[in-house]
N, C-alpha and C positions, 0 to 999 in steps of 0.2 A: 763825280761831285754835283754836278748840276742837277742830276737826278734824284741824288741824297737830297739835296737842298728843296727841290719842288718837293717831293713827297714829306718832308720835314714841315713844308710851309702848309702843306695840305691837312695836317693832322688837326689844329685846332677847328679847322671847319668841319671836318668829320665828325670830331667829337661832339660841336654844337648840332649839327645835324641829328645825331642819335639822340642828343638831349630834347631837340624840338621833337623828334617822332615820339619821343617816351611823354612827352607834355600834350602832345596833341591828341594820344590814347587817351591819359587820363582826363583830360578835358572833356573828352566826349564821352565820359561815363561819369554823370553826376551821384550814381552810387558809391563809385571809387573814390571820389573826393569826398563824400560822407565819411566814408569808414577810415580816409586816411587823416581826415579830421579830427574824429574822436578818437583814434590811436596816438595822434599828437596831444590832444587834451590829456588823455591818459598817462601820459609820459611826462608831462608836464605836473600835473599833479602829483605823480611818485615823487620826483624830484623836490617841488618845492611845498609838498603837504605842510612842512612845520611854519612855512610862512602864509601859506593861505588859510590854513586854522584858526579860529578866533579864541579857543580855548586849547589846553592840553587834553588831548584824548579819554584819560582816565580820572579827570579832575570831577569831582563827586561833589554835588549841591541837592542835599535832600529836599532843601525848601521848593526846588525849582522841578521836582520829579514829575514826569509824565507832562510835562509841559506842551502845548501846543505850538506849531510853527509860527516865529513872531520874529519882527525886527531883531530882537536879542539872541534868539535862538532860531536859526532860519529852517533848520527840518525838526524841530522840537527837541525833547529831551527823553532818555530812556528812563528805568525803574528809580535807578539812584541820581537821576537829574546830571548825568554827563552830555553833553551836547552832541545829538546826531551828525550835524554839520561837520564838525571838525573829526568824528570818529569814522564816517563814510570816506572822508578826504584820506586820512591814515589806512582807511581798509583799502585802499588802493594798492598801496604798499604789500601788504599782506596778500591779497586774492592776485594780483595781477603779477606783482613779483613773484610769487610760487608758481603762475603759470607759465613766465619767461622761462623760468628757472627748468621747469618740468619740458619744456618744448627743448629748450636747450639740450639738456643731458640726452633726451631721448633721441633726439637729432642725430646729435654727434654719435654715439654709441650704436644707434640703429642703422647709420649709413656707414662708419668703419664695418661694422659686422657683414651687413648687407652685399657691400662692395667686395669686400675680402671674400667671403662665401664664395661670390660669382666667379671670382679671378681664380681663384685656387679649383673649384670645382670638387667633382669625385665622391668621397665618402665625408669630406667634411662639408661639403655642401649638402648632402643630403641628411646628414645628422643635424645641421643647423636647421634647415627649413623644416624638419620634423618636429623639432623643438620648438619652432615658431607656430607650427599647425598646432600643437597642445595647447599654446597661450591664446590664440586667436579662436578657437573653439570655444574658451568660456568666456560669458558675458563680460564686458571690461569694467562696468561698475562694479558687479559682484567681486569680482577678482580684487580691483582696487581696495573696496571693503575689507575683504578678508587679510588683505596684507597689510592694510593699516592697522587693522585689529590684533593682528600678529605683533605687530612691531612695537605698539604702543600707542593711545591717541596723543600725537602731538603735530604742530603745522611742518617740521621735518620729515617725521615717518609719512605724513601725507603725502608730501612732495616725491618722496622715494617710492612709494606705493604707486602712485599714479603715473611715473616716469618708466617705471618697470612693464606697466601695462600697455603704455604707449611705443614702446621699444619696437615688437614685431610689425608694426605696419610701414615703420621706415625700414627694417632690414628686407622686408617684400620689395617695396619700394625703389632700394637702392639697388637690390639684386637684378629686378627686373631690367633696371637701367644698365647696369653692368653686363649682363649677357648681350643686349643690343650693341653695346659698345665695344665687346671684346673680339668682336668678328669685324670690326674696321680696319682698315689698310693701314693706318699708321700703327695701331696696338699689334697688329700682327708683326710689321717689321720690326718693332721695339722689340717683342718676342722674340724674334730669329735673330737679333744681335745678342741675346743672351740677359734680359733683361728680368730683374727678378719680379715676383708679385707685388712686394711692396713698392718698386720704383713705378711698374703699372697703375698700381693703385692713386700713387702720390702726384703723378704727372699727366696720367691719361684719364684715368677712370673719373676719380671725386671731380675733377674742375670741370667735367662734362656732364656730369650728373646733378649740379648741384640745382639747376632751374626747379626743375618739380621739387626735390626736396625742400628749397626755401617757399614753394608754394603751398604745400604741405602742410609746412610748418606754420605758415600765416594760418592759415585754415583750422589748423588745431588748436590755437591759441582762442579762441571762443568756446570749445567745446572744453579745454583744459581748465578754463575758469570756472565753468558751471561744475564740473567734476570735482574741481577742490573745493568750491562752495557747497556741493553736496554732500562732502565727505566732512565737513565743518557744521554742516545742520545736523548731523546726526551725532555729533559727539566726536567722532573720528581725527577731525583735523586741530584748527586752531581752538586753543583755549581760553577761557574767561582770566583776564580781562583784555586779551588780546583783540583789536580791532582788525575785524574781518567780516567781510559783506555776509558769507553763509552763516557764520556763528550770530550776528546780529539778528539776521531773520528767525534763526530759532528760538533766541530770547525774546524776541518782539511777536512770535505768533501767539502767545498767550493774552495779548494786550490789543489784539487787532479789530474786533468788534468795536473796543469805544477809543483806542489812541492810534487811528489809522496808520499814521507817520512812521511808527515805530518800524514797520517792514517794509515800508512801501518804498522809502527811500533808498534804501540798501538793495532790495529787489531790483528797483529801477536801476542803479548801479550797475548790478550785474549782468542786467538784459541789455543796456545799450552799449556796454563794453564788449559783452559777446558777440552783438551784432555789429560793431564797429569792425573788428577785427575779422570777421566771417566776410564782410562786404569789403574789406583789404584785399583779402585773400582771394575772393572772387576774381576781384580786378587785376590783380598780379596774374594770374593764371590765364585771365584773357590775354594780357600783354606780352607774357612769354611764350605763350602756346601759339604758333604760326598759323595752327588750323583754325584757332578760332580768332585771328586778326580782324576778320571782317566784322566781327560782333561789335 
């Protein structure tokens, strides 16, 4: 009883020590702090866009069309007088929201398929990996454009197209982790006692393969934002009058020489968001990979 009481009493200190170690590593990487701050600001904007926006995003005012940035319109207005600051704030919901949805879908589906492929092995593993090789042999953006065009131009169809394209990378990553984990002693012991592939997947493989998958998902957020914006830019993603950064840049490219603000602020939103998530993912990789702990 004394030993149990002692171990229980030590648990909070162990937890505090772990949090202190994480904070020490984050504090030692200024770029990781910048990425985390940008990601936090993006999340706040997504949640609080109706409160932060001074005007409704679709409010038309022809008398103020193509107005330059001012105290009344911080980012200026577009060709029909809509406030660009409000549209950029609401655009975070479409651009970053769809990126989160794409990464979640592709991560969950790809991780399950990859882990299952590695656990089952045999002809199932061969068939799954050859199919993934076919997807990976094609340029990702071209394949996403083809799928989005086949499904029809819309934000939801663009999300499905990009998610399908992202799945093979997670399948290969999860399978590689599974192949290294299935030879561990505890997995062999569980299999010798008659554990099913589903049990091994649920209790032994997935929990121990999460770290690299989470890092990859964080790194993919930046690229996903760019891909979704590219599809909207060419007309295969969000459709007018939806506030989405890629479609806003597409609409403003005809006014760039005289009304520079039209595409500058949505473009900066894309750049800063993608850069922030890339910096955050890079920092998480350094913290979760023991081989990079010294960096």
